[in-house]
N, C-alpha and C positions, 0 to 999 in steps of 0.2 A: 345709521347705527348712534341711537342716545344711548348716554347710564341713566338709569330712572332710583336707583338707590345703592348703598353698599351698606355692609351690616360687617362688622367684625369682633373681633374677642381676643384679647391680651395677642396683641401684632408689636412687635417691638417695645417703646417704651408704653406705647398704648394699655393699657391694662384692664380690664371686665370688659364687658361687652358694651359697646357701641352702634347708634343705628342711624344712616343719614338719608333723609326722603327727598329726592328734587324733585317729588312731586307735589308733598305737600309744602304750607306757608314754612316758613318766609320764600323759599326760592321757587314756589309754585306763580309768587309775583313779579320777581325780580332774579334770573337767572342769571344775571355779575355778581359774584361773591369772591371772599377772599379770605383764605387758610392761613393764620394768623397765630403767632408765638414765637415766644424767644430759640434761640438757636441750642437741636439736639429736643425739641419738645415732642419733636416726632412729626412735622408738618407733609414731611416725603413719605411719611408710612402711609397714608391718607392712600398715596401713589399708588405705594408698595402692594396696597388692600386689592385693588383694583387688577394688577398686572396681575398679583400670584393669582386673583379667583379668576383668573380666564387659563392662565396660556404656563401655572405653575413655574413664574420666572419673575425678577426685581430685579429693575435695570442697576442695581449695585452689588450684585451680586450672581444673574443669571441665574440657571435652573437650580430649582431648592430641593433637597432629598436630607432621609432624616440624620444624614453623615454631616453636611451642610452645618442643618441646626445645632446639632450634639457637639461638632469640632468650631464653628465659629459666632456659637451664642446668639445664633441671629432665628429673625423670625416670632420664636415664642417667648414669651415676656418673663423676665427674671423668676425661678421658683413659682412659676405656675405650670399647672397640669393638661393644660390641654389649648388650642387655640383656634379659630376658624376664620375664614375670608369668605363672604359672601357678594357678589355682584349681580341687581337684575336689570339687565338691559334690553331694548328694542330692535327689532330690526324690520325688514319687508315682507320673513316669514311669520314674525309673532315678536310675543315677551319669554323671555328664558333668566333664569335661573344661574349661575354658575358657581359654584363652590367646591375650596381648599379645605380641608381640617385634617389637624396632628393632637396625637393627646399621648400622654406618659400613663404606659400598663402598672398594672398590682407592683410589679417587679422594678419598678424608676425606671424602666428603659420605655423609649420614644417607641413608640408603634408605626408603623408607615406611615407615608398620610396618602387622605384619599382625596378624590375627585369626584364629581358628578353636576348635572347637567336636568335640572326639571322646565317640561314646556308647562308656561301660565294654563295655557288654553284649557287643558285638560287636566291640570295641575297632575301629570303623570312623570314620571324619571323615563331618560332617553335609557336606554340596554348601551351600555357603552361601558368597558375598562375603562380606570384610571389615567392608563397612559394614552387612547383615545377622544379623552377630553378635550386638549386645548387643540387638536384637527379638528375636529366640530365646533369650537369656538370660531377657529378662523374659517372653518366653512359658512355659517354662518351668521360673523360681523363681516369677513369678503376680505379682512388683513390678517398678515400673519404679526408671528410679535413682534420684531423689528417694524415694518408698517405700521404698526400699532402705535410704540413707542414713540414715532416721528409723526403722528396724527393726532394725536390725541394727548399724551405727557412730553410738553414740549417742556424742553430744557437748556436755559441760551447759554450756558458756557460752551460748549462745541461751536456757534455758532459767534463769537467772539472773537475765538483760536482761529476759525476760520477769517472771518475780516482781515484780519491783518497777518499771515501767515504767508508765504513766502509760493512761490508755482509747484514746487516739487511737495511741500506739505501741507498744502491746498488740496490739491491732487489726490494725498491721505486721507485727511479729513472729510472733503467731499465723499469717497467715497466709502469711510467710516459711517457720516452723517446720513446719507442717501442710500445703504445696503447696495452700492454696483462694483462691489468687488466679480461679481462672475466675471465682468470684458476682462481682467486682468488676467484671469483662470483662460478664457479664453483664449485670448492670445499668447498664454505660455502653452497650451493643450493643441495651438495650431502648427505652432515650430517644434516642438513636440515631433510630432503627427510626422512632421515634415522629414527632421532631419531621421527618425526611424525608416519613413520607406525610403530616401536616399542611403540611408546605410545600409540595408538587406541591397539594393543595387549594386553601390559601390563592392558588397561581399563581393555576392557573385560574378561580376568585374573581373574580380581580382585571381576567381575561383578559375575563369575562361583563361588566361593566362599560363595558368598554371600549365593546366589539361593541355592547352597547345604547345608549351613546353616539354610535353612525354610525348607527340606525336611522333612516327617513322616517318620518313624520308620516302620519296618515290623509290629511290635506286635499292634503299636498305630494304623495302615490301616487296617488291620486285626478287631480290635475294633472298629473300626468307619462304617466298612460297614455290619458288624452282627446287632448294635444300630441301625444304618441306615436302614436296614429291615423288624425289631422286630415294630419300629414307624413309618413304611409305614402301617402296617399290621393294628394296631390301629388308626392308622390315619382316614382309609378306613371302617373299622368297626363304627366309631364313625360318622364319616359323612352319613351314612345309617338310624342312629338311628335320628336325625340330621333333616335327609330329613321326615321322619315319626311325626314327631311331627310337622314340618312345616304345611305335610298336613291337619294336624287334625284344628288347627290354623285357616290354612285359609278359613278351611269349615265352622269353627265356625262360623269367622267375612262375608263368604258369606249369611249362613240364616241371620244373622241382614242385612244384604244387601237387600235383596229378601223382606223381611217381610215390611223394611220401603219404599223402590219402590212399594209395593205393593197398601200401603196407600198412596205416592201421587197420584197414575193413580186413584183409588177410590175419590179421590178428586175433579181432574181435571176431571171426569164423571160429576159429577154431578154440578158443573160451568157451564160444556156445553152444560146441557138441560134446564140449568134457561136464559143462551143466545141462544139457540134457542125460546125460549118462547117470549121472550122480540121483535124476529126480526118478528116474525111472526105478532104480534100484530099491529108492526110499519109499514110494507112494507107490509103484505101476502097481502092483498087486490087491490092494484097498480100491484103488479106482475099479481095478477088474471086476473086484467083489462085487461093490455097488452098483454098477451098469447092468453085471447080470440078473439083481435085484430090482433096477429103475423099476421095469411094466409090473410089478407088482407093491409099490415102495408105498406107496397113496393107501393100500389095505392093510400092510404091517401099520402104519403110523393109527390109522384109526382101530387096529386091536387096541395096542399100549392103550390108547385115550379111550376104547371102553375101559378098560381095569381099574384106569386111574378112577373113570364113573361109579363106576360100581361099587369100589370099598367110599368113595365119599356119602351116595345116599345110605351106606347102613351107617356110617359112626350116625350123620344128621338124624335119623329113625332113631335110633338108641337117645342122642340126646333132649328132641321130641318127646321120650316118655318120660326120662327122668322130670320135665319141663311140668306135662299133667300130673305126674304124682304132688309137685308140688305146691300148684294149684290147688290142691284139695288141702295143703295141711294149710295152709293162709285164708283159705274161706271159711272152717271151719274155725281159726284164730278170731278173726274179724266178727263174726259172730256173737263172741263175748265180748269181746271189746263192746259194739252194740247196746248189749246184757248189762253192761254194766251202766252204761253212758243215759239211757230211757230207764235203768233202775226198774226192769219188769224181765219175763221172757222171752226169747227175742228165737224166728226161725227163718230161714234162708226165704220162706213164702209172704211172712209177710215184715218183714225189716223195713222195708221202706217206706211202710204205713205205720205201722208205731213212730219209727226217725221223723215223720211227719209235724205229727199229733203232740209227742212231745215241742218239738220247736214251738208250735204253733200257742201252745201253754203257755213255756216259757216269755216268749212275745210280748204276749199279752199282757203276763206283771211287770216286765219290763214298761209297757208304755202306760200301766194305770201308774209306776211310780214316775215317770219322768211328767207325767198329766199333774201331778203330786206337785212334782221340782217347780215349774211352771209358773202355778195358784203361788205357790210360796216365793218364788222372786217374785211379781208381782206383787202381791202384799205389801212383802218388802221392803222395794221403789215406790211402794205406794207410800210406807208410814215412815222410810227416810224424807220424800217430799213436804211429810205431814213438820216432822219436827223439825225442818232443815236451818229452816232459823233460830233455835234452841240452840244452835254450836255446841253440841253434846257430842259426846266419843260414847256411841252406845256400843256393847257388844252384840255385835251380829250374834255371836255362837252361844249366848247363855243371855237367852229370849227374860228367864226369870228375871234373875239381874237385871237387866236391862229394863224390867219394869218397874222392879225396887228403887231404881237411880231413878226413873220418870215422875214414879210420885214424891220423892221427897225433891227432885227443881220443883215440880208440881205448887207442892205446900213452901216452899222459899218464896217465889214467885206470887206465890199468893199472899202471903207476911209484907212481901214488900210491894206490890199493892196499896194492903189498908195504911202503909204507913206518906206513899205517895198521896193519895186522898185526902190524908190530914193537910198535909206540903200543901196543895192545889184547894183549900178550901173556899180562897175567894175566886176563884174557873169557875165558870161552867164545863163540865168535864162531859157532858151530855153533847153540848158542840164544839170538838176540838179542831178540828179544824177554822170557826173562825176565828176562837180563842186564839188560837196560834197569830192566822193575819195580823189581830190584832194586836200582842203581842211586840212580832217582828216591825212595825211600824209606828211604833212606841219608843224601837230599838233605836234608826232607820232616825230618826227627830232627836233623839237626843246626843244622838254620834255627830248630826250636822248641831245642831244649838252647840257641840262644845267647840267646833272648828270655829263658830262664831267668836265665841268668849276668847278661843287663845291667841283670833286675830284680833281683838281690843285689844287685849294685851299687849300681843308683837308692836300694833301702832304707837299706843300710850311709850313704850320701853325706846323705841327710835323718836315717836317729839321728843324726848326726856332726852334723846345723846343727842339730838340736833340743838337744843335748847342750848345744853352744853357749849355744843362746838362754835354758834354762835357768838354766847360771851366769850370764849378762847379767843374769837378771831376781833374781838374790837382794837383792845389795847394795843397788836400789833401792826394793824390796818391807822392806827392814831400816828406810831412811831415810827413807822417807811417813808412819807414823804419826807421828811427830815433826813434823815440818811442820804433819801437819793440825794436831796438840794446839796448835801454834802458831798457828799461824790459826783455832781458832777460840776460844784466848785472849781474842788480839786483835781479834775483833769483836763478846764480849761487850764488853771495854775499850771500843770504839765507840758499841755500843746504851748503856752505862750516862751515855757524854757528848752523846750525843741524848736520853736522856732528862731530864738536866739542863736540858739550852738548851730543851729544849720548854715544862719545867716553869719555869721565866725567863718564857715567853713568855706561860705562862698569868697569873702573877701581874702581870704587866705590863698583860695586859688588864684582871681583878680592880678592881688599883688606879684604871687610866683609868674603872672602870664609877662608882665610889664619887667622883667628882668632882663633882657635884651636891653629894652628900651632907657633901661637906670643904664649900664653901662655904659651907655655913649653922652651920656648928660658933660657937660663940660660947667663949669663953674663960670657966671659971668654969661652964658650962656641962655637965653630965654627956652623953658622947654616945651614943647612942641603941643601937650597936651592944656596946660597950667597955665604957660606963661610966666610962670616963676624964676630968678637966677640962679638961686638959692635952689640946692639939690642937698637935705640934711639926708637922705637914705641910700643916697647914689654907688655909697661906699660900705655906708651901715645900714644894713636893714633889719627894721622892727625881727623881733623874735619870735615868731612862730610855734603855736600850742599845740604841741603833738600829740598829745592825749586824745584831744578833740574829738578824733573818730568813736575811740573809746567812748567816751561821755555821751555820745548821738545817739549809741547802741543800745548802751544805760537806758536813757532816758527811751527812747525806742520801747524796750520791754517794759521797762517803769510803767510806763503811759496806756503801753496792752492792757498788763495785770490790771491796771485803776479801771481801763474800760471795762474789762470784764467784770469786775463788783459792781461795776454801777447796772451791767446790764442784768447779772446774776438779782439786785438790787430791786431793780425795772419788772421781770419776770414773775420773781418772788412777791412785788406788789399786787400786779396783773390777777397772780392766779389766786391771791387772798379775798381779791373783791371778787373774782369771778366764784369763789368754793365760798363764800359769804353770798354772795346773791342766790347757787343753787341750793344753799340748807336753807335760806327763808322760801325760797320756793317750796322746794318737799318738805317743808315743818307745812302749809296754807294746805300744799294735796293731802297731807297723812290728817291735820284737824278737820277737812271733808270730809276724808274717808270714815274716820270713826263717827262723824254723824250719821250720816248715810248708813252704817254697820248697823249702827242701834236703833235706828228708822226701821230698816229690814229685818233687823231679830224682833222688836214688837210684832211686826205686822204678823212675818210668820209663825212665832213659838210665844204666842199669848201664854201660855201655862208657865213660862219663864220666869225670873224677872234679871234683866243684866245685871242691874247692879248687886245682887246675893250674890255671896260666892258661894257656888255650888261644888261638892263633891263628885264632878262627873261619875270617874272614874267607880268610885259607889256604886251611883245610879244605874250604870250602865250593868253593873257587874251584876244589880238587883232584878234586873231585866234578866240577862245572859239565863240566869238560875233559872227563873221562870221557866225560860222557853225550854231549856235541856231536861227540867222535870217533866214538862207538858208528853214530850217526845220521850222520855222513859216511861213515862204510864203509859202512854201507846203501845210502844214494843211490848209492857207488860203483859197489857190486854191481845195482842198478838199470840203471843206465847200462853197463854193460859189455854187459846183457843187450840190452840196446833195440840198440845196436851191432851183436851179433851176429846180431839180429834181419833190422835195414832195412838189411845188404849184399847178401845175396843181392834182396833187391828190387832194388835200385838195380842190380844187373843186368840184371834182368827191366825195367826202364825202357829201360836202352841198346839192349838189344833190339828192344821197340817203337815207337822211335821211327827207330831203322834202316828197320825199313818201310814207318814214314811215308814218307820222305822219299823211296822210291822212287816208293809211290804214284803223290807230289807230280808226282814229272818227267813219269808218266805220263799222267796227267791236264793238265797244262798243255802236253802238245804234240797234245793231241785236242783241247780246247776251253782257251779263255782267258777265257771269259765268269763271271759270278758263279751264275748258276740257267738252269740246261740246262729244266726243264722250262718256265719263262716263256718262256726266250726261241724254247725247239718251237713252244710253244703260239702265242706271235706271229705265226713265219710260216707255221703251218699255217692259223692263223683269215687272214691276206694271202691265203694261194693261195685259200682257198674265198672270200674278196671277191673277189678274179678275176676267177675262172670265173661265181661269181652274177653281177657285171656283166655277159658275155660274155652269159651267155643272155637274162639283162631289153634289152640293148643290140638286141638280134634281135629281140625279141617286142615290141619298141613299136615297130620298123622296120618290119615286116608289119602290124601298125597301124593307122599314120599313112598308109600306102598305101592301104588299103582304107578307111578314111574320107577323103581327098582325093579318089577317083575318085569316091564315093556322093555328095559335096557338088557337084562339078562337075556330074552328074546332074540334081542338081534347080534348080540354078542356070540351067542351059537352058531348060529344061521352062519354070522362071519368065519368063525372057525372051521364050518365044512367045505366054503370058499378057498381058503388060503391052505388047508393039508398039503392036497394034491400039489398043489404049483412049488412049497416047498421042498417037499420032495421031491420035484419034477426039475430043480434048477441045484440037488447035488446035499441040501444041506438037512442033517436030521430033526429038526422042532424049527420053531417059529421063532423063539427064544433067542436061539441060535441067528438066525438070518434075520432080525430084529437088531441080533447088537452087530452083528456084519452092516449093518448102512450106516456111510460118514453122515455127519448132520450136515440139514442143508449148508451152512456159508461156509461149511468147510469142504465140501464138495467142488461149489462152486468156486471155492479160492484156489484149491488145488487143480483144476481143470482149467483156469485164466491162465494161471503159472503158468503150464507146461506150453498151452496154447502161444503165451506172447516168445515163450524162446525159441519154438519155431518159428514164430513171424520175423524176429532179429535175425532169425539165421539166413530169412529165403531173401531180405533186403540184405544183408551184406553178402549174399551172393551174387545178390542182381546190382547191386551198386560195386563191385568187385568186374564185370565182365564190362558196363558202362564204361566203366572209368578208361579201364585197358583199351578201346577203340577211341577214344579222342585222344589219349595219349599214343597214337597212330599216327594219326594225321598232327597234329602239332610238331609234332618230330618233321616230319616232311617240308615243311612253311618254316622251322628252323634255321635261323641265317651261317652260312662257314666259320662268320666270326667270333671272337671272344667276345662274353659280356665286355672285360676290362678296355676292349679299342670301340668298341659304340659307347663306351659312358667317358670315354674321354676324351672323343669326338662330340658327344652329345654336352660337355662342360663348354668344349672351346666354342660349339656355335651359339649355346646357348648367351655366353659373355657378348658374342657378336649381337646378337638381339636383345639386349637389354642397353647394347649402346646406344645403338641405331632408333632405338622405341624413347629413352629420355631425348634425345634429341627433337624426336620430332613432337613430343608433349613441351619442349621449349619451346620448337617456333611453332607450335599452335597456342600456344599460353600469351607471348609475343605482339601474336594474329591479333588474337580474341580480343588483348585490352585494349590496341589501337583502335577496333571496332567498338567500344564500349564508349573511348574517349571522344571518339567520332560522333559516337549517338549523342552523352551528358552535352558534348558545347551543343548541339542541336535546339537539347530543349532547354540550357541557359539563353539561347542566344533568343528563344523563345520568351520564356519568363522576363526575361532584362525589357521587352522590347512590349507586354501587356501588364508590367509593371510602371514604365514610363508612361504608357497611354494612364495607367488610375493614377500615379502622380503627380501626374499634370495639374488637377485640380489643390492639389497641397501643396505645391508649390506656386500659385497664383496668390493661395491664400496667405501664405508665409509673405508672400513679398506686400500681399495688403496689410494684413493685421500683426503675425506673426514677427517676435524675438524672442532673448530668452529670459526676459523676463513680464513679458508683457504688456510692457511701458508703451509700449506703441498704440492697441489696442484701446488701452485704459483710458491715454489721454484723449483719443479721440472724443471714446462716450461720456469721458470726466468733461469734457468742452461740451457739447452738446446739452448735458447733466444743465451744465453752470448755467450756461446761455437760457436755458429753460428757468430756472430757479431765480436768475437773476428778475427774468422778467416779470415773471410771479409778486418776486419782493419789488418789484417797482411800484407793482400797480398797490398792494399793501404801505410801502411807504409811502404812497402820496394821500394817504388817509392819513397818516400818522405827520406828516411834512411833509409842505408841499417843496421847500426849498429846495433839498436833496434827490439824488438818481446813485443806481448803484451800479458801474460799466468795472469790463474786463479793461486789465492794461495794452496800452499800444507798444509799439515792440521799442520803443522810446522811451517808455516811461519806465519805472519801478515795477517789480513780475508781478507785487500784491494788485488786490483790489481797488479798484478808484471811485472817487465818491466824485459824484459833477455839484458843483455848487449852485441853481440859479437865480440864486439875491446877487452870486457875486460875476455874473453875466456870461454860467455857464463856465466858468473855473472847474479843473481838473486836479484834484490834489489827491493826494493815497488817506489810504481810511489808517495808516498809522498817525497823521496828525488832526483824528479826530477825537474831541473830547472822552468822558465818558457816557455823558448823556447821550451825543450824539451816535455814539457805537451801541449805546443798548439798544436806540432806535430800527439802525438797521439790523441788528441780532434778530431784534423783533422782528421785524418782515423779514425777513429771511427764518426763521420760524415756522411763520404764520404761512412761507409762499411753499417750506417745506410742507408741511400740511395740506396742503390743499395741492401738491406733485403726490406727497403716499397716497392720498384719497380723493385720485381724478376719476375710479368708479364705483365711489362708494360714498352714498352722505352720511358724516361726520355730523354728526348732533350737539359732541361735548366734546370742550376742549380744556387741560390744564395747563397753566404756564407759571416754572418755578421759577423764582427769583427774578434779580433785576435792576428792578423798580428803584432801588435806591439811588442808582448813580443822574436821576433824572431831576431837574431844576419842578420848582409849584409849575413853573408854566406846561414843561411841554409833561410834563406826570397829567395834569390836568388835557391836556392833548390826546396823549396816548390812552389814559382810560375813554376821550370821547370815543376814543375813534374803536376801541374794547365793547361800546355800549354797542356804539352805529351797528359791528358786527356780528356782535348779538340780536339786536332789531333786526336786521336787512333778514339775517340766515338762521334766526330760533334757537341758535348755539345756547347750549348751557355752558358757560366759559368761568372756570374757578383760578383765582390769579394767589402765589403760594406766593408771601415776603412779608415782613415787620416794617414798613416802614409804615411810620403814624401815619403821616398825612392822606396815606392808600387806604387806611384804617379807616379815618374818618370821613374820607369820603364814598367808601363802600362802605353801605348800611350793613348790607346782609355777609357775615361773616361766620366761620367757622373758629373758632376761638382755643386754640391749647394751651393750658398751663401748665408746671412743673410743680411737682411737693418735694421735698426734702430725700426723698426713699430715689430717686430716680425714674419714679412713675414719675406720667402725665394726663391728665384729663379732657373730655373734648364737650366744649358747648358751642351751641347755636344761639347767635348773635341776631337781632333786628332792629 
């Protein structure tokens, strides 16, 4: 994996857009480069761009979200609206660009970040969600985020701690640096799994002990079985006795019920006999009369129906005759109505013909009127089209007034045309189009010339202002150097005063420190410091100046104020110099522009003299007036043409209007309705309806007379048949016989009621006989004992039965529970055996690697990793310095790492005794070794090393850089070193330099 270029915008302090192309010069010729700049300038932010674009993570913050950006103020540069980071890289599968971006929406809130990957081989975007991009980059590169920052982005701090750490701390650091915390987790998981497995077995063993305590002894088991057998036999015997007693009690109860039921049926039979007598008294005679007439009942019903039908036929025939007379009167009245409608004599024979001829006449007149209306509208529309541009409010309902209005407007336009011809006497009115184009061209040139003239005046005004500014700057510029010199001298004087005061303060402090020595001095003995035997200050100390600290503070304030005055004077002088220089430059540019402006004006507008004062507003207004007059002349001509076309059309409209009025008079005299066709159709429909009604009534009258004749014959024939039968049954007339018939429903209802009484009476008699036979049999089998004796014995035996049954159930429950306990014990023993077999591997795994904190397996894995890491580090360290090797401590040594000093005969000493430069060399070798270890399955062709070079002496720094150059030359890696060491900047020519400005932002430049 190789990083080809990075691009970013507004990342941390790096404001604006930046692009670094590692394939272009100067990186293409020298792939060892330095990233330099002061602290806080954004050196590490360049590495943040790489990890952010690939994995949406940065080493200092972890995963990035809009919440992190908003709350911590990270990533997005202060006061900026958007940011992005892009990395173009190459792997075995091709070239790709991975990008990350975020922006502020129009509401001032952050949108969520976005990530995408572009395949540069076909310039296509991979179809991925933003959350899938880091995983896809891991797949393409072959490294996850933790491996990437350990293989590509190397930070020295962790390895410096690692070298001097104790064994326990070293394990934690190694776990953090290599990302091998999985071994600790595996150890803990093995311990927890074994604990869970054995815990369940222990629980089941406790359960077995509990069940064993519940089991019955052999003696109790045999006793319970024998007792259950005896009690079961007793229960069965008692149950048989109870059934016999219950049967006798049921029999006595049945005898009581039978006797009661027989008594009830006898009472019911008596009631039914009374009901039958009452029915015969009320309905017996009527039923007998009806049954006598039953053979001729249908003929009697037919006789009654014939009478009703004959009466109805006579009534209908009378109504039909009345309707025929009414039809005659309606027909006569309708003929008179049509006569008035068509305005001539009409008869029944020619009514349709006369009505049709009249309709055709009216329709013809209406069509002629409609045709004239269409012509009028067409001509009127044509007239409106012709005079549309005149903008006249023409009265359509008064053509004469409209004609007068049009003629007056024509006269006005002719007068206006004559005046415009006088105003435009200098213009060829026969060539309107070309003359109008010429005037517009003159107008455009005049406007452009005015702009040149106004620009000339503006330039002259600016030139005068700059000349005045230059003259104003000169006196102040001449006076300021003397003011600056004066302020500098005063500042020097104040610094000297401050130094004197500070020296006094130091002397007082030194004098105070000698107080103990002064107290030990004795007159006549030599002072151990100066050798003097006289000690004037041993008792009488010199007085200290109490307010010295206040004076120093005041002098510092005075010095600071004077320094500000000096800086202000210097800044003002620099500002005036810059302003004067800019004013002179601007004056020269303006003079050049004035000269160029005059030259262009003379070339483009030879008709005007720039030196002359021209009233451009008046000149342009004059041309505009001519153009407007020319437009007005053209409009007037068009209006006169429209009037000339419209007047003849107006004459034709007047003629059509007169013809229409004449037709209207004819129509009003003949027909006053609105729709002749509809009115005519309604009259014809009415006439046809009257004729149809007349024919229908005559046919109906004929049919009714025939029906009446036929029904009368049938009625007479029925009378001949019925009369003998009526006399035979003992009735005087047909009418009396018919009145003796019961209605159909009434007869059936009475007959059913009588039959029902007879049926119930028969059922009651049969039931009494059957029950008496059964009662006799029951009494033959009845016990001689009373019901009270039987009930007492039943209660006693029932109690004995319940007690014996309860004892049996209790014994069965105990035996069943014992069997269940035995079954559960067998099941638990089987499960424990199976789990013991399964947990054997977990017991072994726990013994080998498991413990509560995962320390056993983690220590083992970290020891292997440390050995591999030290081996790879020694390979890298040999290139940096052949003097040292790294090794693990022996049992009798400090538990930290040790270094083997080859120059001292292979002496082993703790890494804690190393100097800062030596510590850096070992840390760098470990960092490079970890990069080799993390990328053992992936080719890494880009490497960034962050800080640590400041601790090296010049010789070791050169040797380290030689090693890195050798590594770069052998592997072809692109290696970037992040540092602010001055000598490193001089040694590495290719640099990415970062500089800070006064607003908290930084800028980036590439130096060769």
